[in-house]
N, C-alpha and C positions, 0 to 999 in steps of 0.2 A: 504493499500499499504506499503511495506517495503522499507524503506531507508537505504542504505548502503553506506559508505564512503570508497572509494578504494584511498590508498596511496601507491605511487609506489617511491622506492628508486632506482633511474636509476644509481646511482654510483654502485650498486651491479651488474647492468648488462655489462658486460665488451664486449661482441660482440655488435657493432653497429648496424649491421644488424637485430639482435635481438630484440633491442632497437627501432628501426625504425618499425619493423614489429608489435611490440605490439602496439606502438601508433597508426598506422594506423588501427588495428584489433579494438581497443577499440573505435576509432572515428566511424568505419563502422557500428559498432554496437550500437552505441548511448550510450555507457557508459561512465559516467562522471568519472573523476579521477583528482586527485591532485597529481602533480609530486614534488618530492623533489630532487634537485641535487646541489652538492657543484660545485663552480666554478673550471675549470680546472687549476692546478698551470702551472708556465712556463715550469717547468721541465717536466711535463706530456705532455705538448703541443709540446715540442721539441723531445720527445721519439715518439710522434704521427708521427710528420715530418719524423724523421729518419726510421720510421717503412715503412712510406709510399714510401719514395726514396729507400729503401731497395728492396721493392716490384716491384717498375718500373724498378731497376737496374736488377733485377733477371727476368725481362721479364713477370712479372704478371700484365699486363695492356691490354686495348683495345683502340684502335684508334677511333676517332669520326668516320671515314668512316666504319671501322668495325662494330660499334654500330649501324649505320643507316641501313647496310646490315641486321645485326640481328633484329633489330626493326621490319624491313619489313617482316619478317618471323613470327611475332606475329600475 
């Protein structure tokens, strides 16, 4: 049996959706991995908050009611 170690540097994956997809896929496939990730700085945290607020202010969000309706279609 071949043993391989998979080390993922999550700091290099900028898209949170891709990061989440990768984690779910690896877990689903039963692939063990070791994650390395540096703590987020306060400046990065504030940038994320500002980006999120900008998305909301520009209308890029979904309400809880709309989400329930969409989920029923699945």
